[in-house]
N, C-alpha and C positions, 0 to 999 in steps of 0.2 A: 859940593859937600861930599865928603867920603861916605860910602855906604859900608856899615859894618860887614865883616866877612860873611856872617850867616845870612844877612839880608841880601848880600850879593849873590849868594848861592841860590836862595829862593827865587830872586829875580831872574837868574839864569834859567831855572827850571821852568818858570812861567813863560819866559820868552820862547823856550824851546817847545813847550806844549802848544803855544800859539802858532809858532812858525811851521811845525811839522804838517798839519793839515793843509796849509797853503802849498807847501812843497809837493805834497801828494796830489793835491788838485791840479797843480801846474804840470806835473810830469804825466805823459800819456801812459795809460795802462797797456798791458800786453794785449788785452782784447781789443783796444782801440786802434792798435797799429794795423795798417792795411796788410793783409796776407797775400801770398802769391795768388791764391784763388780769388781774392777780391780784385786784384789788378787785372787778372784775366777776364773776370766778369765785366769789369769796367771797359777794358779795351775792346772786348767783344761787342758790347752794346754800342760803343762809339763808332767802331768800323762798320758794324751792320747798319746803323743809322745813316752814316755817310754814303755807303754803297747804295742803299735804297734811294737816298735823296738824288744821287748822281746818275743812277742807271734808269733808263727809261725806253719805252717802245719807240719814242721819237728818235732817240739816238741810235737804237739798234736797227731801225728800219733800213739804214744805209747798207747794212750787211745783207738784208733780204733783197734789196735792189741789186746788189752785186751777184748774188746767187742766181737771180732771174736773168741778169745779163749773161752770165756764164752759160746757163742752160740754153738761152736763145742762140748763143754763138757755137753751140756744140750739139746740134741735133735735137734740141728740145729737152734734154734731161741731164742729170748729174749722177747717173748710175755708177756703182763701183766698177772699176775696170775700164772706164771710159775717160775721154779727154775732159769731159765736163766735171767729173769727180776729181781729176788730177788738178785741174785749174782751181776748183774749190779749196783743196788742201793747200795749194800754193798761196792762195789769198789769206787763208786763216793763219798759216805758218809765218808769212811775212809780217803781219800785224803784231803777232805775239813775240817775234824776235825783236821787232823795234821797241816793243814795250818792256823788254828786258828779261823775258822768260828763257829758261833752258828749254829749247824746243827740239824735238826729234821726230823723224818718221819711223814707223814700224811697218816694214814691208812684208807682205804675205801673198800667197797664190790663192786665187778663187777660180771657180768655174762659172761660165755664163751660159744661159740658155736662150735659144731662139725658137719660139713656137711656130710651127708650120701649119698645124691642124689642131683644132680643139672643137669637138662636136659631141653632143649627147642627145639622144632622142629615145622616146618610148616607142618600142616596136609593137607591143601588144599589152593589154587588150585594146587601148585607145591610142593610136599613134599621135605623137606631138613632139615638137622640138623643145629642148630646154636650154636656157642660157647657162653656159658652163665655162669654167676657167681652168685650163691645164695647170697643174702645179709645176713650179720651176724645178727642173731636174727630174721630172717624172720620166720613167721609161716609156718608150713609145709602144703603142699597140702594133700588132701585125698590120701590114699595109691593107687598107680598106676597113680597118677597125674590128671589133669583136661584138658579137651578140650574145648576151647571157642573162639569166634571170637575176633578180635582185634579192639578196638576203640582208636582213637588217640586224646590225650589232646591237647589243643590249645598251639602252640609254640609261646609264646610272650616273653617279657623281663623276666618274672618270670614263666616259663612254668609249668603248672600242680600244681601251688601253691595255687590257689584260686578256689572257686566253679565255678566261671565264666568260668574256663578253661575246664569244663566238661558239655557238652550240656545235658539238662534235659532228662532223660530217655535213652540216647544214650549208657550209660555205664553199665546198669543193666545186670548182668550175663555175662559181657565180661571181657577181660584182657585189662587193660589200658596200652597204650604205651605213655611214658612221656620222654621229653627231660630233660637232666641234667641241673641244674643251677637255681639260684634265690631263693632257699630255701633248707632246709635239705631234705634228702631222706625220713625221717620219715614223714615230713609234706606232701610231695608228695603222698606217699602211703595212708596216712590218708584221704587226700582229694579225692583220687580215691575210697577209700573204702566208703566214704560218698555218693559218686555218684552212688554206687551200683556195682562197679567192684569186681570180684572174684579173681583177681590177678593183679600184676603190673609188667611191664617190663620197666626199665629205660635205655635209651641209651645215650652214651657219646656225649657231645658237642665239643669234642676235642680228639685227640688221636686215636690209632688204635686198642686198646684192649678193652675187655669187662669191663664195670664199676664194680669196686670192692666197694661195699657200706656196710654200717652198720647202725643199729639202736642203740640207747643208751642202750637198754635192751629188753628182750622179751616182756615186757609190751607195748613197743611202736609199736610192729608189729601188724598190723591190718589184712593184707592180704598177701599171699605168694608174695614175691618180689625178682626179679633178675635183673642183669644188662647185657646189650649187648654192642657191639661196636657202634660207630657212623655210620659206613657203614651199619651194619645189622639193626640198628634202622631206618635209613633213607629208607632202602629198604622195611622194614615192613610197614612203614608209607605210602610209595607209593602204596604198594599192597593193603593196607587196603581201599583205595579209591574204589576198586572193590570188596572188601571182601576177607579176609584171616582169617583162623582158625589156631590156634597154640595149641600145647600140652606143658603144663608146669608141671614139676615134681620136687618138692623140699622137702627134708626131712632133719631135723636138730635135734640134741640134745642139750639142754641148761643146763648149770650147774653154780652154784654160787661159787666165789672164793674171796680171800683177795689179795689186792695189795697196793702199797704205792707210794706216791710222796716223793721226797727228797727236802727239803727246807733249804737253807743256806744263812746266811746274815752276814754282817760285824758287828763287835762289836761296832765300832764307827760309827758316822754319825747321822744326825737328823732323828729320827723315824717319824717325821712329814713330811718328804720329802723322799719318798722311790722310788729308781730306781730299777725297777723289770725286770728281764730278764728270759726267759724260753726256754726249748726245750723238746721234749718228749723222753723218754728213752726206751720206749717199741718198739718192732718190731711186724711185722705181724707173724702169726704162720708159714708161708711158707718159712721164711728165716731169716738170722742173723741180717738183718736191719742195715748194716754198713753205707750206705748213708742215709737211712731213719729209724731212725734218729740218728745213731751213730755219724754222722758228726756234726750235730748241738749240740749234747750232749758233744762230745769231744772238740769242739771249745769253747763252753761255759765254760767247766771245765778248759781248759787251761788258758783262760783269768782270770778266778776266782783265780787260783793259783798264777798267776803273779800279780794280784791286791793285794792278801794277802801279798806277799813278799815285795811289795813297800809300803803298808800302815802300815806295822808293824814297820817301821822306826820312830823315834821320830818326831813329828810335821807333819807326813804325813797322819794322819787320814782323810778320806773323809768327806766333809761337809755334804753329804747326805748319808743315809744308803742304801747300795746296797744289793739287795736280789736276789739270783739265785734260779731257780726251775727246776727240772728234773721231768717232768710229767709222770704219768702212764695212760694207758687207752686211749691215743690219737687215736690209731687205732681202738678203739671200739666206737668212737664218742666224742672225747675231754673230756673223763670222768674225768681225774685227774684235768685238769685246771678248768673245770666246778664245780667240787666238792670244790676246793680251793676258787674260787671267790664267790660261793653261801654261803660259811661259813665265809665270811668276814662281819663284822658289818659296819654300815654306816660310822663310824669314821675311820675304817681300810681302807675301799675303798677310802675315801677321802685323806688318807695319801699316797697312791700310785700316784706318779706324772706321771708315764708313764710305759708302758710294751713293751719290745722288744722281738720278737719271731724269732727263728732261726731253721728252719726245712728243711733238705735236702740242704746242702750247699757245696756239692762236687759231684754233678751229673756228670756222665761220658760224657755226651754231653751237657754241661751247657750253660745256659744263665743267666746273672746277673740280676735277677728280684728284684726290691725294691717295697715294698707294697705302693700303690698309696693312700696316706693319704689324699690328697686334691681332689681326683677324677678328676685330670686334663686330664686323659685318657677317661673319660666319658664312662666307661664300667662297667657293672655289678652292684655292690651293693651300690655305692655311697661313700662319704668320710667317714673317721673315726671320732671319737670324736675330739673336739677342742684340738689342740696340735699335732694331727697325721700328719698334713701337715708340721709342723715344724720339726718333726722327719724325715720325708721323705726328707726334704731339707737338714738336717744335713748329712744323709747318702749319698744323691746324690752329695753333695758339697765335701764330702771326696773322693768319687770315681772319680769326675771330676778332683780333684787336682792330683789324681794318674793316670790321663788319661785312666781310666778303663770304657769301655762302659757299659751302663746299661739301663734298661727300666722298666716301671711300671708293677705291676701286682695287680689284684683286690683283695680286702678284700672279698673273696668268702666264708668265713666261714669254710675252710677246715683244718685249723690248730688251735693251741692253743691261738691265739690272740682273737678268737671269743667270749669267755666269758668275757674277759676284755673290749672289744668294747661294748658288751651288757650291761656292768655296767657303761659305760660312761667314761672309762679310755683311754686316747690316746695311740695308739699303732703303731708299725712299725716293720721293720725287713727286712731280705733278704731271698732269695729262689732261687735255681738253676734249678728248674723244675722237673716234675714228668713224667707222661705218655703223656703229650702234645708233639706235633710234632714240631721239629725245622724247621723254614722256611728258604728259600734261603737267605733272607735278614739277618736273624740271623746268619746263617753260615758264611756270609761274614764278619759280625761284630765281632763275637766271636770265629770263627773257628768251627771245628766239622763237623757233617754230617747232611745235610738238608734231610728232609723226614723221619728222625728217631726220636724216642722218646728222650727226654732230659735224661731220665734214662730208658733204655731198660729192666733193671732188677727190675723196680719198683714193690714192693710187691711180689718178687719172690726169689727163692733160690739163684739166681745169685747176689744178692745184698751183695757182699762180698768185702774184701780188694782189690780184683783184678779189681774191676769195680768202680773206683773213678777218679776224676780229682783233683789232688792235688794243681794245680795252682788255680783253683776256691776255693778250700778249704782254701788256704793261704789268698786269697783276702778277703774272708768272715770272717776269724778269725781277720784280721786287721780291718774290719768294726766293729765287736764286740768290739775289744780293743779300738778303737777310741771312740765309743759311751759310753762305760763304763767310760773311763778316763775323757771324757767331762762331762757327767751327774753326775758323782760322786761328782764334785765340783761346777757345774754351770748349773742350770736349766733355766736361763734367756731366752734362745733361744726359749723355748716353748711359750713365750708370744709375740714374735716378729711377725709382720705382714708378710704374705707371698703373693707374687704377682704371679699369674698364667701366 
């Protein structure tokens, strides 16, 4: 039956009115379409979850075994400038090249020190010998040592770091006693030298052992300098009020050597947005350095290998370039990381979005320390550069979701994040403790033994495969994996506000 023209028009309008909502409902709105940010978030979550799932202490342990074997075959250590360190760099480099990274060595010169004599004793009023550690690259005392009264530098937030900490005329011809913290050892002894001191003794602000310190090179050493424990330092400070004279005898030989950093980066990813991570590969001469810092080096290497496996698949390249570094000369004063940062031009520094540092992540009596990027603990040196608070939040958030206890630790300048912070690059990372003493509260939270160092074998021959906490190692490898997976695709959290 034919529909009259008017009725056909009305019918068409009705049909249009009915169909339009259906079309609108069927078509995706602009808000529903995935944005670039949405894709980055999703890819970041997927890669982070995959890396956490595939990276483990069990898998990374093979690298620790290799570092132990290398040390055993090279005089018991992997110190910078030695055959043990060179073999360690060759091992790391070989695996990374096979995995498909762009790998390079960065060569630089270092000095090495051999201590011949290190003695400290109280001459008067009550003679006794003290346990002492000569600082690496300390000037030597005259043959036979020096006898001098002790003068105590002011102990404030930055003890012995500024001229105001040394009363005028009070240090001339004396040995300065200075508390650790607030600035570098080189800065402390230089300030003491300018005040007229003929030697310096630096005592620990934590821990039970004598401070093991170093200057960057012999050129930084101004006066003979050595370290003692907190207990001995505080006892000397108390005795100095009534007058105490000590005998200091230090002799060292210094020699120049070559060493190298290992740098590896993904072939894909934006070079304008570099995610940098690092750990130091050198040990101290006293031992193989399996926790310090074979642990960080092995954890970083394992995650790098797993990242390479995931990102070689089609369509899986990271949005941002990921750059891994294994530094040399950290034990001599952050030399490798400092050399690297100092040789970046302004544009190259700007390209580095953040730096993550992992140094000692398997201490045998561990605490889960996260670098305090926002200075919420109000201790020590203050916050890191803008973005450091957000890095801390990302790590803390991951640990919280895993129900892993953690606490902050200060950016005290003792590891390779130091040069990056100095260049204004946001930084973060984890650390399970060195010579500091575990408290009763920490023992309740983390287990382990209160009143004992986090790593009783710190800087000693006992830093071997036998003295590790593999549970802490596994936790921190997961932290590395989560951070790498997240930042490889998504840096947006670095700009998000953080509430303390």
